[in-house]
C-alpha positions as semicolon CSV with decimal commas, in nm:
position;residue;x (nm);y (nm);z (nm)
1;M;2,727;5,738;1,970
2;T;2,568;5,474;1,697
3;R;2,532;5,582;1,342
4;I;2,188;5,473;1,211
5;Q;2,221;5,297;0,857
6;T;1,987;5,451;0,622
7;G;2,059;5,264;0,317
8;N;2,218;5,363;-0,023
9;P;2,016;5,623;-0,155
10;S;2,070;5,575;-0,520
11;R;1,944;5,191;-0,480
12;I;1,621;5,370;-0,277
13;A;1,563;5,575;-0,600
14;T;1,635;5,305;-0,840
15;V;1,355;5,092;-0,633
16;V;1,119;5,337;-0,619
17;I;1,135;5,432;-1,025
18;W;1,111;5,049;-1,079
19;V;0,794;5,042;-0,882
20;L;0,660;5,350;-1,063
21;L;0,784;5,185;-1,408
22;G;0,592;4,878;-1,244
23;V;0,263;5,060;-1,167
24;M;0,271;5,256;-1,504
25;L;0,316;4,913;-1,702
26;I;0,000;4,758;-1,519
27;F;-0,229;5,082;-1,606
28;T;-0,121;5,062;-1,960
29;L;-0,143;4,686;-2,017
30;A;-0,473;4,620;-1,819
31;P;-0,703;4,784;-2,059
32;L;-0,549;4,588;-2,354
33;L;-0,577;4,257;-2,163
34;Y;-0,911;4,349;-2,081
35;M;-0,994;4,385;-2,456
36;L;-0,799;4,072;-2,564
37;T;-0,997;3,836;-2,294
38;A;-1,333;4,017;-2,322
39;S;-1,324;3,958;-2,680
40;A;-1,309;3,586;-2,635
41;M;-1,596;3,584;-2,413
42;P;-1,983;3,589;-2,430
43;R;-2,142;3,846;-2,292
44;N;-2,245;3,691;-1,974
45;D;-1,885;3,613;-1,879
46;I;-1,778;3,960;-1,960
47;L;-2,034;4,124;-1,690
48;K;-1,968;3,874;-1,414
49;M;-1,769;3,990;-1,086
50;P;-1,524;3,947;-0,998
51;Y;-1,409;3,942;-1,375
52;R;-1,256;3,654;-1,499
53;W;-0,921;3,743;-1,662
54;I;-0,858;3,379;-1,834
55;P;-1,153;3,282;-2,051
56;K;-1,286;2,958;-2,029
57;G;-1,287;2,891;-2,399
58;F;-1,242;3,114;-2,740
59;H;-1,597;3,249;-2,829
60;W;-1,522;3,315;-3,189
61;Q;-1,878;3,438;-3,268
62;N;-1,775;3,770;-3,121
63;F;-1,513;3,800;-3,433
64;W;-1,780;3,686;-3,681
65;K;-2,050;3,932;-3,538
66;A;-1,753;4,225;-3,568
67;I;-1,721;4,152;-3,914
68;K;-2,051;4,107;-4,044
69;G;-2,187;4,392;-3,832
70;N;-2,535;4,407;-3,654
71;D;-2,689;4,417;-4,004
72;E;-2,509;4,167;-4,165
73;S;-2,400;4,412;-4,442
74;F;-2,040;4,313;-4,408
75;I;-1,942;4,660;-4,431
76;F;-1,648;4,609;-4,191
77;P;-1,368;4,461;-4,467
78;R;-1,435;4,822;-4,655
79;N;-1,424;5,053;-4,398
80;V;-1,063;4,883;-4,275
81;L;-0,955;4,909;-4,656
82;N;-1,065;5,290;-4,637
83;S;-0,841;5,308;-4,345
84;L;-0,558;5,132;-4,490
85;I;-0,556;5,353;-4,788
86;V;-0,617;5,692;-4,623
87;A;-0,335;5,614;-4,360
88;A;-0,082;5,487;-4,580
89;L;-0,136;5,771;-4,826
90;V;-0,124;6,026;-4,582
91;T;0,178;5,873;-4,415
92;I;0,370;5,843;-4,728
93;S;0,314;6,217;-4,855
94;T;0,354;6,366;-4,481
95;V;0,710;6,170;-4,483
96;I;0,815;6,289;-4,806
97;L;0,682;6,682;-4,777
98;S;0,816;6,683;-4,420
99;A;1,123;6,557;-4,490
100;L;1,208;6,767;-4,775
101;T;1,071;7,086;-4,615
102;G;1,256;6,985;-4,289
103;Y;1,571;6,939;-4,510
104;G;1,545;7,271;-4,662
105;L;1,495;7,461;-4,310
106;A;1,773;7,282;-4,158
107;K;2,067;7,299;-4,454
108;F;1,966;7,605;-4,661
109;S;2,023;7,984;-4,566
110;F;1,772;8,204;-4,759
111;P;1,605;8,533;-4,660
112;G;1,304;8,477;-4,423
113;R;1,423;8,093;-4,327
114;N;1,319;8,175;-3,958
115;I;1,038;8,363;-4,038
116;A;0,908;8,072;-4,291
117;F;0,987;7,827;-4,004
118;M;0,776;8,030;-3,733
119;M;0,490;8,069;-3,932
120;I;0,477;7,671;-3,997
121;M;0,493;7,631;-3,587
122;S;0,220;7,886;-3,523
123;T;-0,017;7,646;-3,717
124;M;0,023;7,411;-3,439
125;M;-0,152;7,645;-3,204
126;I;-0,462;7,626;-3,422
127;P;-0,700;7,323;-3,342
128;F;-0,839;7,134;-3,599
129;E;-1,203;7,232;-3,468
130;A;-1,122;7,560;-3,547
131;I;-1,107;7,495;-3,927
132;M;-1,294;7,194;-4,020
133;I;-1,604;7,371;-4,089
134;P;-1,403;7,595;-4,347
135;L;-1,217;7,279;-4,492
136;Y;-1,548;7,112;-4,534
137;L;-1,689;7,425;-4,714
138;V;-1,363;7,420;-4,891
139;A;-1,423;7,054;-5,004
140;T;-1,795;7,074;-5,087
141;T;-1,710;7,357;-5,337
142;L;-1,416;7,148;-5,522
143;N;-1,678;6,859;-5,499
144;I;-1,442;6,645;-5,327
145;Q;-1,691;6,501;-5,016
146;N;-1,710;6,161;-4,989
147;S;-1,430;6,022;-5,171
148;Y;-1,071;5,932;-5,118
149;T;-0,910;6,282;-5,203
150;G;-1,121;6,451;-4,967
151;L;-1,050;6,246;-4,712
152;V;-0,652;6,284;-4,768
153;L;-0,596;6,599;-4,905
154;P;-0,633;6,841;-4,585
155;F;-0,365;6,581;-4,395
156;L;-0,060;6,569;-4,689
157;T;0,166;6,727;-4,442
158;N;0,191;6,863;-4,113
159;A;0,374;7,140;-3,904
160;F;0,503;6,862;-3,661
161;G;0,650;6,643;-3,899
162;I;0,814;6,931;-4,039
163;F;0,923;7,036;-3,689
164;M;1,046;6,689;-3,614
165;M;1,276;6,665;-3,929
166;R;1,398;6,970;-3,916
167;Q;1,550;6,948;-3,575
168;Y;1,678;6,586;-3,653
169;L;1,863;6,707;-3,977
170;L;2,010;7,041;-3,798
171;T;2,283;6,759;-3,664
172;F;2,305;6,612;-3,977
173;P;2,720;6,600;-4,072
174;E;2,812;6,887;-4,340
175;E;3,065;6,710;-4,428
176;F;2,852;6,437;-4,607
177;L;2,660;6,691;-4,766
178;D;2,967;6,900;-4,910
179;A;3,158;6,555;-5,026
180;A;2,822;6,452;-5,242
181;R;2,831;6,816;-5,392
182;I;3,208;6,794;-5,504
183;D;3,100;6,466;-5,690
184;G;2,875;6,691;-5,851
185;A;2,513;6,518;-5,703
186;S;2,237;6,775;-5,717
187;E;2,050;6,866;-5,437
188;L;1,749;6,629;-5,487
189;R;1,988;6,339;-5,528
190;I;2,192;6,450;-5,220
191;F;1,842;6,435;-5,042
192;W;1,759;6,061;-5,187
193;S;2,106;5,915;-5,151
194;V;2,261;6,066;-4,873
195;V;1,982;6,231;-4,653
196;A;1,735;5,986;-4,624
197;P;1,930;5,680;-4,601
198;N;2,055;5,790;-4,284
199;S;1,738;5,935;-4,160
200;V;1,554;5,629;-4,137
201;P;1,506;5,634;-3,747
202;A;1,325;5,980;-3,771
203;I;1,139;5,902;-4,068
204;A;1,003;5,572;-3,901
205;T;0,906;5,758;-3,613
206;L;0,729;6,020;-3,784
207;A;0,541;5,754;-4,016
208;I;0,441;5,548;-3,704
209;L;0,303;5,894;-3,534
210;T;0,139;5,982;-3,845
211;F;-0,041;5,657;-3,926
212;R;-0,196;5,616;-3,601
213;S;-0,312;5,973;-3,614
214;Q;-0,496;5,905;-3,940
215;W;-0,582;5,569;-3,810
216;D;-0,753;5,699;-3,534
217;N;-0,888;6,005;-3,720
218;L;-1,287;6,050;-3,639
219;L;-1,391;6,411;-3,691
220;W;-1,319;6,442;-4,046
221;P;-1,435;6,124;-4,177
222;L;-1,735;6,182;-4,005
223;L;-1,771;6,515;-4,220
224;I;-1,656;6,385;-4,563
225;A;-1,789;6,055;-4,603
226;Q;-2,162;6,025;-4,621
227;S;-2,192;5,697;-4,766
228;E;-2,116;5,364;-4,565
229;K;-1,876;5,247;-4,811
230;M;-1,641;5,532;-4,759
231;K;-1,653;5,544;-4,420
232;T;-1,305;5,479;-4,207
233;I;-1,264;5,198;-3,915
234;P;-1,353;5,463;-3,646
235;L;-1,688;5,559;-3,762
236;Y;-1,762;5,202;-3,776
237;I;-1,653;5,130;-3,431
238;T;-1,850;5,426;-3,295
239;K;-2,169;5,318;-3,523
240;F;-2,130;4,938;-3,425
241;A;-2,107;5,042;-3,049
242;T;-2,417;5,263;-3,045
243;E;-2,647;5,035;-3,166
244;K;-2,895;4,898;-3,003
245;Y;-2,843;4,508;-3,024
246;T;-2,454;4,511;-2,994
247;D;-2,300;4,317;-2,703
248;E;-2,000;4,374;-2,490
249;G;-1,793;4,089;-2,640
250;A;-1,888;4,191;-3,002
251;M;-1,747;4,541;-2,930
252;M;-1,451;4,412;-2,790
253;A;-1,394;4,168;-3,119
254;V;-1,434;4,501;-3,331
255;A;-1,143;4,685;-3,096
256;V;-0,909;4,393;-3,139
257;L;-0,943;4,355;-3,533
258;A;-0,908;4,770;-3,558
259;S;-0,570;4,727;-3,354
260;I;-0,411;4,463;-3,569
261;P;-0,251;4,702;-3,850
262;M;-0,139;4,912;-3,553
263;F;0,006;4,669;-3,385
264;I;0,193;4,535;-3,692
265;L;0,327;4,865;-3,792
266;F;0,459;4,911;-3,450
267;F;0,636;4,596;-3,424
268;S;0,751;4,599;-3,764
269;L;0,940;4,954;-3,746
270;S;0,988;4,934;-3,335
271;K;1,360;4,927;-3,358
272;Y;1,352;5,230;-3,553
273;F;1,129;5,364;-3,352
274;V;1,290;5,336;-3,031
275;K;1,624;5,441;-3,179
276;G;1,479;5,769;-3,336
277;A;1,332;5,885;-3,005
278;S;1,658;5,792;-2,816
279;L;1,826;5,981;-3,083
280;Y;1,600;6,276;-3,066
281;S;1,606;6,288;-2,719
282;S;1,990;6,271;-2,702
283;R;2,047;6,553;-2,942
284;H;1,758;6,802;-2,823
285;G;1,741;6,695;-2,437
């Protein structure tokens, strides 16, 4: 009786996995490619079907219109600067406070430690939409609306950052800490000289995620920033896209310009980001 050869199951599984990854890659990159190509086309070429994925030339007027705005106020650079300032300040504060808090929860034993950690984690279950109006009332009471303080203050740290740093530092070797204590280093010195330099992958990962979250933040700036000079880039994009005389090419140019800082940050820290993600998954997967 002849046996039917069905092939190596592991090889078939590998092919299926690569096919699925290829499909996911196409679905991920297609919108980015459309954004890049459409930003270089005049409006009439964008609306043609079938879509031409390779532009005939570079239509630089889209980017000029994106920068000057439909009202030619040139408020775009100021809005980009606002987003950079807010995202940078929030990222720095979140990384420092989350790392310090995570270090304390991971390496120190004190009464109520687990309760404190669970209370911090419980705040992740509260959607921002449920607290943004009370936060706005507090901001108006403190008279910090329409200011950098009002944009930054509610986001100085977050529960996810604390959770991430705590989980990462749980496996930090105790021998390093004990050796530093024997040498007479204070706990703060140990953190800055021993823990932080050896936690760069986790810190870089948290920094990228925090910066991206703030760069895309729309709801809170929509409430707190009343003047055009204090608005951030998501508000500029929203306004630009809903105005009557905006064309598709200029809209894509705005999206490209708004994406540049995130691409620069990611590729600058990509090696740490990948390492941090792999270390986190290997330790807690």
